[in-house]
C-alpha positions as CSV (number, residue, x, y, z in Angstrom):
1,M,10.7,17.0,37.6
2,D,7.4,15.9,39.1
3,I,5.6,17.7,36.2
4,Y,7.4,15.6,33.6
5,S,7.0,12.4,35.6
6,K,3.3,13.0,35.7
7,K,3.4,13.9,32.0
8,Q,5.1,10.6,31.2
9,R,2.6,8.6,33.2
10,W,-0.3,10.3,31.5
11,K,1.3,9.5,28.1
12,V,1.5,5.9,29.1
13,Y,-2.1,5.8,30.3
14,L,-3.4,7.5,27.2
15,L,-1.3,5.2,25.0
16,G,-2.6,2.2,26.8
17,F,-6.2,3.4,26.5
18,A,-5.7,4.1,22.8
19,A,-4.2,0.7,22.2
20,A,-7.1,-0.9,24.1
21,I,-9.6,0.9,21.9
22,V,-7.7,0.1,18.7
23,G,-7.3,-3.5,19.8
24,L,-11.0,-4.0,20.6
25,S,-12.0,-2.3,17.3
26,L,-9.6,-4.6,15.4
27,Y,-10.8,-7.7,17.2
28,Y,-14.5,-7.0,16.6
29,T,-13.8,-6.0,13.0
30,N,-11.8,-9.1,12.5
31,I,-14.7,-11.2,13.7
32,L,-17.1,-9.5,11.3
33,V,-14.6,-9.8,8.5
34,N,-14.1,-13.5,9.1
35,Q,-17.9,-14.1,9.1
36,I,-18.3,-12.2,5.9
37,A,-15.3,-14.0,4.4
38,E,-16.7,-17.4,5.4
39,D,-20.0,-16.5,3.7
40,E,-18.1,-15.4,0.5
41,L,-16.0,-18.6,0.6
42,Q,-19.2,-20.7,0.9
43,K,-20.6,-18.9,-2.2
44,V,-17.4,-19.9,-4.0
45,R,-17.8,-23.5,-3.0
46,I,-21.4,-23.6,-4.1
47,W,-20.4,-21.9,-7.3
48,A,-17.7,-24.5,-7.9
49,D,-20.2,-27.4,-7.3
50,A,-22.7,-25.8,-9.6
51,V,-20.1,-25.5,-12.3
52,Q,-19.3,-29.2,-12.0
53,S,-22.9,-30.1,-12.1
54,R,-23.7,-27.9,-15.1
55,A,-20.6,-29.3,-16.9
56,N,-21.9,-32.9,-16.3
57,L,-25.3,-31.9,-17.6
58,V,-23.7,-30.4,-20.8
59,L,-21.7,-33.6,-21.3
60,V,-24.7,-35.8,-20.9
61,T,-26.7,-33.7,-23.3
62,E,-23.9,-33.9,-25.8
63,E,-23.8,-37.6,-25.6
64,F,-27.6,-37.7,-26.1
65,F,-27.1,-35.6,-29.3
66,E,-24.5,-37.9,-30.5
67,Q,-26.9,-40.8,-30.1
68,M,-29.6,-38.9,-32.0
69,R,-27.1,-38.1,-34.8
70,E,-26.3,-41.8,-35.1
71,E,-30.0,-42.8,-35.1
72,E,-30.7,-40.3,-37.9
73,R,-28.0,-41.7,-40.0
74,K,-29.5,-45.1,-39.6
75,R,-32.9,-43.7,-40.7
76,V,-31.2,-42.2,-43.8
77,M,-29.8,-45.6,-44.6
78,L,-33.2,-47.1,-44.2
79,W,-34.7,-44.4,-46.4
80,A,-32.2,-45.1,-49.1
81,E,-32.9,-48.9,-48.9
82,A,-36.6,-48.2,-49.1
83,T,-36.1,-46.0,-52.2
84,R,-34.1,-48.8,-53.9
85,K,-36.8,-51.4,-53.0
86,I,-39.5,-49.3,-54.5
87,I,-37.7,-49.2,-57.8
88,D,-37.7,-53.0,-57.8
89,N,-41.1,-53.9,-59.3
90,G,-41.0,-57.4,-57.9
91,Q,-41.4,-56.2,-54.3
92,D,-44.4,-55.3,-52.3
93,I,-43.8,-51.5,-52.1
94,E,-46.5,-50.6,-49.5
95,F,-44.1,-51.1,-46.5
96,Y,-41.3,-49.2,-48.2
97,M,-43.7,-46.3,-49.2
98,R,-44.6,-46.0,-45.5
99,I,-40.9,-45.7,-44.7
100,L,-40.4,-42.9,-47.2
101,E,-43.5,-41.1,-46.0
102,D,-42.5,-41.3,-42.4
103,N,-39.4,-39.2,-43.1
104,T,-40.8,-35.7,-42.4
105,T,-37.7,-34.1,-40.7
106,I,-34.5,-35.4,-42.4
107,P,-33.5,-33.3,-45.5
108,V,-32.4,-35.7,-48.3
109,V,-31.4,-35.2,-51.9
110,V,-30.7,-37.9,-54.5
111,V,-28.2,-36.8,-57.2
112,N,-27.4,-38.8,-60.4
113,P,-23.9,-39.2,-61.8
114,D,-24.5,-36.1,-63.9
115,N,-24.9,-34.0,-60.7
116,I,-28.6,-33.6,-61.4
117,I,-31.2,-33.8,-58.6
118,T,-33.6,-36.7,-59.2
119,A,-35.4,-36.7,-55.9
120,H,-35.5,-34.7,-52.7
121,R,-37.4,-34.4,-49.4
122,N,-37.6,-31.9,-46.5
123,V,-34.9,-29.7,-48.1
124,F,-36.4,-26.4,-47.1
125,G,-38.4,-27.4,-44.1
126,K,-40.2,-30.2,-42.3
127,G,-42.5,-32.1,-44.7
128,D,-41.4,-30.1,-47.8
129,E,-42.4,-32.1,-50.9
130,S,-42.0,-29.4,-53.6
131,E,-40.8,-30.7,-56.9
132,F,-39.2,-27.6,-58.3
133,L,-35.7,-28.9,-57.5
134,D,-36.1,-32.0,-59.6
135,G,-33.9,-31.8,-62.7
136,Q,-31.9,-28.9,-61.2
137,P,-28.1,-29.1,-60.9
138,F,-26.8,-29.9,-57.4
139,E,-24.3,-27.1,-56.8
140,D,-23.4,-23.8,-55.0
141,E,-25.4,-23.1,-51.9
142,L,-27.4,-26.3,-52.1
143,R,-24.3,-28.5,-52.2
144,Q,-22.9,-26.5,-49.3
145,M,-26.0,-27.2,-47.2
146,F,-25.4,-31.0,-47.6
147,S,-21.6,-30.9,-47.2
148,E,-21.4,-32.0,-43.5
149,Y,-21.7,-35.7,-44.1
150,D,-20.4,-38.0,-46.9
151,P,-23.1,-39.0,-49.4
152,I,-24.4,-42.6,-49.4
153,P,-24.2,-44.5,-52.7
154,I,-27.5,-46.0,-53.8
155,F,-28.4,-48.2,-56.8
156,I,-31.7,-47.1,-58.3
157,I,-31.1,-47.8,-62.0
158,E,-29.1,-50.9,-62.9
159,G,-25.6,-50.0,-63.7
160,Q,-25.9,-46.4,-62.3
161,V,-24.6,-45.3,-58.9
162,D,-26.6,-42.3,-57.5
163,S,-25.6,-40.4,-54.4
164,L,-27.9,-39.8,-51.4
165,F,-27.0,-36.5,-49.6
166,Y,-28.5,-35.8,-46.2
167,R,-28.0,-33.4,-43.3
168,D,-29.2,-33.2,-39.7
169,S,-33.0,-33.2,-39.4
170,W,-34.8,-30.0,-38.7
171,L,-35.7,-31.2,-35.3
172,F,-32.1,-32.1,-34.5
173,T,-30.9,-28.8,-35.8
174,S,-33.3,-26.9,-33.6
175,M,-32.3,-28.9,-30.6
176,K,-28.6,-28.4,-31.5
177,E,-29.1,-24.7,-31.5
178,V,-30.6,-25.0,-28.0
179,M,-27.6,-27.1,-27.1
180,D,-25.2,-24.4,-28.4
181,D,-27.1,-21.8,-26.5
182,L,-26.8,-24.0,-23.4
183,I,-23.0,-24.2,-23.8
184,D,-22.7,-20.5,-24.4
185,S,-24.9,-19.8,-21.4
186,F,-22.8,-22.2,-19.3
187,L,-19.5,-20.4,-20.3
188,S,-21.1,-17.0,-19.6
189,E,-22.4,-18.1,-16.2
190,V,-19.1,-19.6,-15.3
191,V,-16.9,-16.5,-16.2
192,I,-19.5,-13.9,-15.3
193,N,-20.9,-15.2,-12.0
194,S,-22.9,-13.8,-9.2
195,A,-20.1,-14.6,-6.7
196,N,-17.7,-12.4,-8.6
197,V,-15.2,-15.2,-8.7
198,P,-12.2,-14.6,-11.1
199,V,-12.2,-17.4,-13.6
200,I,-10.1,-18.6,-16.5
201,I,-11.1,-21.7,-18.6
202,T,-8.3,-23.3,-20.6
203,D,-7.9,-26.2,-22.8
204,S,-6.3,-29.5,-21.6
205,A,-2.8,-28.2,-22.3
206,K,-3.5,-25.1,-20.1
207,T,-2.2,-22.9,-22.9
208,R,-5.2,-21.6,-24.7
209,I,-7.9,-19.5,-23.0
210,I,-11.4,-20.5,-23.9
211,A,-13.2,-18.0,-21.6
212,A,-12.3,-15.7,-18.7
213,G,-14.1,-13.3,-16.5
214,N,-13.6,-11.0,-13.4
215,I,-9.9,-10.9,-14.0
216,G,-9.6,-7.1,-13.6
217,N,-7.4,-4.9,-15.8
218,G,-4.9,-7.7,-16.8
219,D,-4.0,-8.2,-20.4
220,L,-5.1,-11.7,-21.3
221,N,-3.0,-11.5,-24.5
222,D,0.1,-11.4,-22.4
223,S,1.2,-15.0,-22.1
224,I,3.5,-14.3,-19.1
225,Y,0.7,-12.6,-17.2
226,V,-1.8,-15.3,-18.0
227,Q,0.6,-18.0,-16.9
228,Q,1.4,-16.2,-13.6
229,T,-2.4,-15.7,-13.0
230,I,-3.1,-19.4,-13.7
231,N,-0.3,-20.5,-11.4
232,A,-1.6,-18.2,-8.6
233,M,-5.1,-19.5,-9.0
234,A,-3.9,-23.1,-9.0
235,D,-2.0,-22.5,-5.8
236,R,-5.1,-21.1,-4.2
237,N,-7.7,-23.7,-5.4
238,E,-7.5,-27.0,-7.2
239,P,-8.7,-26.4,-10.8
240,L,-12.0,-28.1,-11.9
241,V,-11.7,-30.5,-14.8
242,I,-14.8,-30.6,-17.1
243,E,-15.7,-31.9,-20.5
244,L,-17.1,-29.5,-23.0
245,P,-18.4,-30.1,-26.6
246,L,-16.0,-28.8,-29.3
247,H,-13.3,-28.2,-26.6
248,G,-12.9,-31.6,-25.0
249,T,-11.2,-31.7,-21.6
250,C,-11.0,-28.2,-20.0
251,H,-9.6,-26.8,-16.8
252,V,-11.4,-24.2,-14.8
253,F,-9.1,-22.1,-12.7
254,Y,-10.6,-19.8,-10.1
255,T,-9.6,-17.9,-7.0
256,H,-11.3,-15.9,-4.2
257,S,-13.5,-12.9,-5.2
258,F,-12.1,-9.4,-5.1
259,L,-14.4,-8.7,-2.1
260,L,-13.1,-11.6,-0.2
261,T,-9.5,-10.5,-0.9
262,Q,-10.3,-7.0,0.3
263,L,-11.9,-8.4,3.5
264,R,-8.9,-10.4,4.3
265,Y,-6.7,-7.3,4.2
266,Y,-9.2,-4.9,5.7
267,P,-8.0,-5.2,9.4
268,I,-4.5,-4.5,8.3
269,A,-5.6,-1.5,6.3
270,Q,-7.7,-0.3,9.1
271,F,-4.8,-0.6,11.6
272,I,-2.5,1.4,9.2
273,A,-5.2,4.1,8.7
274,I,-5.8,4.5,12.4
275,G,-2.0,4.6,13.0
276,I,-1.5,7.2,10.3
277,F,-4.4,9.2,11.8
278,L,-3.0,9.1,15.3
279,I,0.5,10.0,14.1
280,V,-0.8,13.0,12.1
281,A,-3.0,14.1,15.0
282,Y,0.0,13.9,17.4
283,I,2.2,15.8,15.0
284,L,-0.4,18.5,14.5
285,F,-0.9,18.7,18.3
286,S,2.8,19.0,18.8
287,I,3.1,21.7,16.2
288,A,0.3,23.7,17.8
289,R,1.8,23.2,21.3
290,N,5.3,24.2,20.1
291,A,3.8,27.3,18.4
292,E,2.1,28.3,21.6
293,Q,5.2,27.7,23.6
294,N,7.2,29.8,21.1
295,Q,4.8,32.7,21.6
296,V,5.1,32.4,25.4
297,W,8.9,32.3,25.2
298,V,9.1,35.3,22.9
299,G,6.6,37.3,24.9
300,M,8.3,36.5,28.2
301,S,11.8,37.2,26.8
302,K,10.9,40.6,25.3
303,E,9.0,41.6,28.5
304,T,12.0,40.6,30.6
305,A,14.3,42.7,28.3
306,H,11.9,45.6,28.6
307,Q,11.7,45.3,32.4
308,L,15.5,45.2,32.7
309,G,16.0,48.2,30.4
310,T,14.8,50.8,32.8
311,P,16.9,49.9,35.9
312,I,20.0,49.3,33.8
313,S,19.6,52.8,32.4
314,S,19.4,54.1,35.9
315,L,22.5,52.1,37.0
316,I,24.5,53.6,34.1
317,A,23.5,57.0,35.3
318,W,24.5,56.1,38.9
319,V,27.9,54.9,37.7
320,E,28.5,58.3,36.1
321,L,27.4,60.0,39.3
322,L,29.8,57.9,41.3
323,K,32.6,58.9,39.0
324,D,31.8,62.6,39.7
325,K,31.8,61.8,43.5
326,G,35.4,60.5,43.2
327,V,34.6,56.9,44.2
328,D,37.5,54.4,43.9
329,E,38.2,53.6,40.2
330,T,38.5,49.9,40.9
331,T,35.0,49.8,42.4
332,I,33.6,51.7,39.5
333,S,35.3,49.4,37.0
334,E,33.7,46.3,38.7
335,I,30.3,48.0,38.8
336,Q,30.7,48.8,35.1
337,K,31.5,45.2,34.3
338,D,28.3,44.0,36.0
339,V,26.2,46.7,34.3
340,G,27.7,45.6,31.0
341,R,26.8,42.1,31.9
342,L,23.3,43.1,32.6
343,E,23.2,44.9,29.2
344,N,24.4,41.7,27.6
345,I,21.7,39.7,29.3
346,T,19.1,42.2,28.2
347,E,20.3,42.0,24.6
348,R,20.1,38.2,24.8
349,F,16.4,38.3,25.9
350,S,15.5,40.9,23.3
351,K,16.8,38.6,20.5
352,I,14.7,35.6,21.5
353,G,12.0,35.3,18.9
354,S,13.8,37.3,16.2
355,A,16.2,36.1,13.6
356,P,19.6,36.7,15.0
357,K,22.5,37.8,12.9
358,L,25.2,35.1,12.6
359,T,28.8,36.3,12.1
360,P,31.8,34.0,11.4
361,Y,33.9,34.0,14.6
362,P,36.8,31.8,15.7
363,I,35.2,29.0,17.7
364,A,38.0,28.6,20.2
365,D,38.1,32.3,20.9
366,A,34.3,32.3,21.5
367,V,34.5,29.3,23.9
368,R,37.5,30.9,25.7
369,E,35.6,34.1,26.4
370,S,32.8,32.2,28.0
371,I,35.2,30.1,30.1
372,D,37.1,33.2,31.2
373,Y,33.9,34.8,32.4
374,M,32.8,31.6,34.3
375,K,36.2,31.5,36.0
376,T,35.6,34.9,37.6
377,R,32.1,33.8,38.7
378,T,32.8,30.4,40.3
379,T,34.9,29.1,43.2
380,Q,38.6,28.4,42.8
381,K,37.8,24.7,43.5
382,V,36.4,24.4,40.0
383,K,39.0,24.1,37.3
384,F,38.2,24.9,33.6
385,Y,40.2,23.4,30.7
386,L,40.0,24.2,27.0
387,N,41.4,21.8,24.5
388,D,41.4,22.8,20.9
389,H,42.0,19.7,18.7
390,T,41.4,21.6,15.4
391,D,44.9,23.2,15.2
392,E,43.4,26.0,13.1
393,N,40.6,27.6,15.3
394,P,38.0,27.6,12.4
395,A,35.5,30.4,12.1
396,V,31.9,29.3,12.7
397,P,28.7,31.4,12.0
398,L,27.7,32.5,15.5
399,N,25.6,35.0,17.4
400,L,28.2,35.5,20.1
401,N,25.9,36.7,22.8
402,L,23.5,33.8,22.4
403,F,26.2,31.2,22.0
404,G,28.0,32.5,25.1
405,W,24.7,32.1,26.9
406,V,24.5,28.4,26.0
407,L,28.0,27.7,27.3
408,E,27.4,29.6,30.5
409,N,24.2,27.6,31.1
410,I,25.9,24.3,30.6
411,C,28.9,25.2,32.7
412,R,26.8,26.6,35.5
413,N,24.8,23.4,35.6
414,A,28.1,21.4,35.6
415,V,29.3,23.5,38.6
416,D,26.1,22.8,40.5
417,A,26.3,19.1,39.7
418,M,29.8,19.0,41.2
419,S,28.7,20.9,44.3
420,G,31.4,23.5,43.6
421,N,34.3,21.1,43.5
422,G,35.6,19.4,40.3
423,S,36.7,20.3,36.8
424,V,35.0,21.2,33.5
425,S,36.8,20.3,30.2
426,V,35.8,21.8,26.9
427,D,37.2,19.9,23.8
428,I,36.8,21.2,20.3
429,Y,36.9,18.9,17.3
430,K,36.4,19.4,13.6
431,N,35.7,17.5,10.3
432,T,35.2,18.8,6.8
433,R,31.7,20.2,7.5
434,K,31.1,20.4,11.2
435,V,32.6,21.5,14.5
436,Y,32.0,19.4,17.7
437,I,32.2,21.0,21.1
438,D,32.2,18.5,24.1
439,I,31.7,20.0,27.6
440,S,32.5,17.4,30.3
441,D,32.3,17.7,34.0
442,T,33.1,15.4,37.0
443,G,29.6,15.7,38.6
444,K,27.1,13.0,39.7
445,G,25.8,12.3,36.2
446,I,22.3,12.2,34.6
447,P,20.1,9.1,34.5
448,K,19.8,7.9,30.9
449,G,16.1,8.1,31.0
450,K,16.3,11.8,31.5
451,F,18.6,12.6,28.6
452,K,15.7,14.2,26.6
453,D,13.7,15.5,29.6
454,I,16.4,17.9,30.8
455,F,15.8,20.0,27.7
456,Q,12.1,20.4,28.5
457,P,11.0,23.8,29.9
458,G,10.5,23.6,33.7
459,F,12.7,20.5,34.2
460,T,15.1,20.9,37.1
461,S,16.7,18.8,39.8
462,K,17.5,21.8,41.9
463,K,15.5,23.2,44.8
464,R,15.8,26.6,43.2
465,G,15.6,27.6,39.6
466,W,13.0,27.6,36.8
467,G,14.5,24.8,34.7
468,L,14.8,27.1,31.6
469,G,18.5,27.2,31.0
470,L,18.9,24.0,28.9
471,S,15.6,24.6,27.2
472,L,16.8,28.0,26.1
473,S,20.2,26.5,25.1
474,K,18.5,23.9,22.9
475,R,16.4,26.6,21.2
476,I,19.4,28.8,20.6
477,I,21.6,26.0,19.1
478,E,18.9,24.2,17.1
479,N,16.5,27.0,16.0
480,Y,19.0,29.9,15.5
481,H,22.3,28.2,14.7
482,K,20.8,25.1,13.0
483,G,23.0,22.8,15.0
484,K,22.4,20.1,17.6
485,I,22.9,19.8,21.3
486,F,22.5,16.6,23.3
487,V,23.9,14.5,26.1
488,K,26.7,12.5,24.6
489,S,27.4,10.3,27.6
490,S,26.8,10.2,31.4
491,S,28.0,8.2,34.3
492,P,28.4,8.6,38.1
493,E,31.8,10.1,37.3
494,G,30.4,12.9,35.1
495,T,28.5,14.0,32.1
496,T,29.4,15.1,28.6
497,F,27.3,17.5,26.5
498,R,28.0,17.8,22.8
499,I,27.2,20.8,20.6
500,V,27.4,20.3,16.8
501,L,27.7,23.4,14.6
502,K,28.0,23.7,10.8
503,L,31.0,25.4,9.3
C-alpha cells in the first residue's frame, strides 16, 4: 500500500509540475500574443485613418474637376460669342480674335443645319488648326467624340442656327485620366492593403459590392454569405463612410486581419496541442508499461507452473507408493484431493499469457463448485450463501479453472476481511445479454479512494501476501473473459464485488 501511496504522490507532484510549466508557457505566450495583436490592431487603426484621408483627398479632387469642367463650359460659351461677334462686321474684331486664338485645348466643332462642319479647332490635339474637316459631314465616330455634352446653338448667319459641339479639353482629359487612376489606385490600396485587413466596399444601400479584398475563399456572388460577412464586420468595427466619384456615398466594412485572428486563438490552440501531446504520451507510456507487466506476469506464471510440475509428479508417485504400503484409504483420498488441487493450480498458472479455451458452462454450477471448495477450506464461523435469481442457470462461456480462481481469490479476501467470522453471499442476476455476479461479505469495508488501487499488482492491506490475487482476477475476467470486475459498493458493514460476464 505504501508503494501506491508514493505513486499517487509522485503523480500529483508531476501533474503539478507539468501544470506549472504549461501555465508559465501559456502566460508568457499570451503576453507576446497580446503585444503582437496590439501592433496589428494599431496597423488596422492607421490603415482606417489613411483610408478616410485618401477618400477625402479623392472627394476634394473630384470637386476641383467639377469646377474645371464648369469653367471650360464658360470658355466654350465665350468662344461661341466671339465667333458670332467676328461675323458682325460692325464690331472691332481684334479682341474677339484674341479670344478665339487663346483656345488651344478645348476641342470645338461648328456644324450647320445640313450637318456639315463649317469650323473646328483642337479636334485631334492641342492647337490643331487643320482644315481638312471643313465641309465634311459631322457623323459616325466624330459625332460620338462630341456626344458627352449638348451642343450650344449659335447664330453666325442671319436666319440660320448653327450648333457648336465641344468636349473636355485635352488638358482636362489628361487630368481626368490621372483622376481615374487615382480612384482605381485608391480602391486597390483599400482592398489589397499591407495590413492584410479583410475589406468590403459597398454602395449606400449596402447591397452592391464595389470592391473587396482579403476575404479568403468565400463566394462573393452568394448574397447570403456576403450579408453575413458584412454583418460580422459591422459588429467588429464601425464601417467607414466615404464619398467616391461615380459611386457616391460608400461604406467600407473591415475586420481584424487573419494574422490577428490567429494570434487571438493561438494560446487556446497551444493549450489543446500540449494537452493532446501529454495525453498521447501518457497513453503510449501506459501501453508500454502494461506490455512490460504482461511479459513479467506471463514469465512468472509459466516459471511457477514449471517449478510446481516436478514436485507434483513426485507427490503423485508417493501417493501410489502409499497405496502399495496399505495406508488408510481416507488419508490417501485426502492427499489425492490436495495433489489434484495442486495440479489445478499448476494448470491455472500455465494458462496465464495464452488464449484460454472458453466453454459454455452453467454459471450457478460453476459458482457452487467454488463455494463448496471454500467451505472445506475455511472455518465453520464463516457462512456461504448462493442465491440464483436467474431461475434458469444460464450457460456462460467460461474457462472453469481460471474463473474458479477468481471466485476463490475474492472469497478468501472476504474471509480475511471478516477475521474468520461472518458471511459471504453470492447473488446471480441476468438480463438479455449479460450475467451479473455479486459477492458480498460482512467485513470492515474498503475506503472509496482505494476501489481502483486494490486491483493493482502489489497492493495489499495484509501483513502477509503479495497483493496479486485481485490483480490476477481482473486480468482473468477482463482480458480472457472480456467481462468486468469492480467494487460495486462498500461500507463499514461490508463490501460487494460485481463480476459482469457476457452470455
